N, C-alpha and C positions, 0 to 999 in steps of 0.2 A: 435506430433506436439506441438507448444506453443500456443498462443491465438494470435488471430487477431484482432487489434482495428477497430472499425468502426467510420465514421464520423458520428455526430449526430448533428441536425439543432439547437439544444439549447445549444451545448457546447460552452462555453466562452474560448476564447485564451487569452494568456498573450501576453504582448508586445514582448516576444523572441520566439513567436510563440509555446510555450508549452500549452496545454491543462490545464484547471482549473476546479476544481468540481468533477464530476463524472468520473469514468472510465467504458467504455462499452467494455465488453468483447464478443467475438463470440465463439459458440460452436465448439469444435473440432469433426467433422462429422465422423471421423475413431473411437473414443472413446466415443462419445456422453457426453462428459464432459467439463467442464470449468475450468482450474486450475489458480489460481492466485499465484505467487510465489514473495516473497519480502523478504528482510532483514530489520531488526530494528538494527540501530546504535546509539550509544551515543557519545556526546562529551562535553568538558568544554569550548571549545574556539572557534567552528566552523571551525576550520582548522584539528585537528586530530580526525578521526572517528573510533571507536572500535565496535565490534560487540555487541550488547545488548542481554544478554540470561534472561529469567524469563517471567513472565506474565501468565495471565490465559483467556483462549477462553471461551466465553459464548455465547449460542444461544439466541437470543431476538426475540421479535414479529416481524412478517412479514418478515420471512425469513433472518433477520439481523444476524449478528455476532460481539460481542464486545471483544476487547482485552483490557485487564486491566493490567496495567503495575506498578510495584513498583518504587517509586522515593524516596528512602531514602537517597540518597545523597543531601547535600544543593543544588547544582548546577548541572543540568544535562539536555542538549538539546538533542531532538531525531530527527530522520529523516529516513524514510521509502524509501528504494530503490527497486524498482520493476525489476524483471528479465523477459526477453522475452523468 
C-alpha cells in the first residue's frame, strides 16, 4: 500500500485547494512503515522538465533528513513531484 493523507486542522490551503506547508503521512499498518516517494526534476524555462540526478542525503537533528543538491549550472529551476 502507499500512503494515506490525513486532514490536519493547522494545514493551510492555497487558492487552488492544494495543501501548502507540511506533508502528513499515515502509517501503513501492514508493513508498519511510512514511505515517501518523489522525483526531483530540473528545468531552465519552467516548461521542459528532466530528471535531476545527484545530491547527498544527510540525517539531521530531531529525526530530520536533508538533501543537498549540486547546482553547478548558471540557471536551474528544481521541483519535487510526489508519487502516490
